[in-house]
N, C-alpha and C positions, 0 to 999 in steps of 0.2 A: 220198135226199130227206128233209128234216127233217119231223117230224110237224107237224100243224096247230097244236098247242099251242106248240111251240117257235117256229114261224114267227110266231105271234101275239105271243109274248113279245118277239121281236126287233123286230117292227114297232112295238111300244109303246116299246121303248128308243130306236129311231130317231126316233119322234115326239117323245119327251122331249128328245132331243139337239137336234132341230130347233128346239124351243121355246127351249131354253137359248141356242143360237147366235144365233137371230134377235132375242131380247130383251136380250141382254147388250150392255153398252157396250164391254167389253174381254174378251178370252179369251187365255190363255197355255197352250200345249201343251208338256208336258215329258216327258222320259225319266227315270223314277225308278229305274231298275235299279241295284241295288247299295247302296241305303240300308237301314238297319236299321229295325226296327219302332219303336224308341224315337225315331229321327230322324223317321220318317214321322208319328208321333203328335205330336211337337213342331211339325212343319211344319203339320199340319192344324189344330192349336190356334191358331197364329199367323194362318193364313189365315181361320179361322172368326171370330176376333176382329176382323179387318179387313173382314168382310162378304163374303168370297170363298168361293164354292162350289167345292170340289175333289173330283174324282171320277176313279177309274180307269175307262178305257173301252176297248172293243175297237176296234182300228183300222178294221176293215171297216164296223162300224156307224157310227163317226164319219165315215168317208169318204162313206158314203151320205147321211148327214144334211148334211154340208158341201156336197156337190154339189147337194142339193135346196134349200139356202138361198143358193146362189150364191157359196160360198167354196171353189171348186175349188183355189185357191192353197195351201191347207193340206194337201191330199191327199198330195203327194209326201213330206211330213215324217212321215207316219203309218207308221212302221216301228219294230219293237221294242216295248218297253213304253211305254204312253202314258197320261198323266193329263191331265185337262182342268181348268183353273182359270177359272171364270166370275165376272165382277165387274160391278157397276154403277158402279164408280169407274174412271176412265181408267188410273190408274197403280198402284193398290194391288197387284194380282196380280203385275204385272211387277216391282215393287220387292222384294216378299217372295221371289219365286221366283228372281230374278237374284242376290239376296244369298245365298240358300241354295245356289244353283249355284256361286257363287264360293267358298263355304266348304266345299263337299263334295269338292273335289279330283278332279273328273272323274266322280264316281259319279252325279251328278244333273245333267242338262243341259236347257237350254231349247231346244226344237225350233223353234217358231214361235209366232205369235199374230196377233191382229188387234184393231184399235180402230175402232169404229163402221163395220164392214164392210170396212176396208182391211187387207189381209193384210200382216203384217210377218215378215221373216226373223229369225234369231237376233240379228243386230246391231241390227235395228230394235226388238226387244223390249228389248235392253240399253239402247239410247238412250232409250226410253220410261221405263225404270226410273230413269234419271238425272234425269228431269224432277221438279220439285217438285210436291207434291200441289195439288189445286184450291184448297184453303183458303190455302195459302202463296202461290200465284199471285194470288189475289184480294187478299190482304193487301198484297202488293207493289204491285199496281195501285192500291189505295187510298192507300198511302203516296206513290206517285208523283203521283197526282191531288191529294192534300192538299198536297204540297210546291208544286206548280204554282199551286194556288189561293191558298196563303199568299203566294207571291211576287207574284201578281196583286194581292192585297189590300194588300200593303205598297206596291206601285207606285202603286196608285190613291190610297192614303192620302197618299203623298208628293206626288202631283200636287195633291190637294185642299188640303194644307197650304201648298204653294207658291202656289196661286192665292189663298188667303185671307190670305197674308202680304203 
């Protein structure tokens, strides 16, 4: 039986994980086994610059926290080495980690993830990584709306010119 001090420490870790899981927009869970310290440092730097919090976690503690916030779907993936990437951007963590997994030749693998409470398998995370960022999507939407409005303005102007002629 663990001592009271160890038990309290684990309860605090679970509480912190619950807060992270419930407040995050997206989470990606990876298996980082086999990467070097230099590779890990470079990955952490890139994630930090994108506003993604990356932490190595114990599977049992993450499983407890996931169950308590209603994310039981990620529990079967919690085997081996596990790191958690938490983000307030829908695609940032998935983009960086999937790119890194593709370049690592099987040493670094995406296990699963979730976006806004919906659990994603490995393929789902990879599909999410292929989506453009929020800013790019908004820009595309504005261009589409601008093109339609311009077409409407030209058509209305043509009708006005026809009626005045």
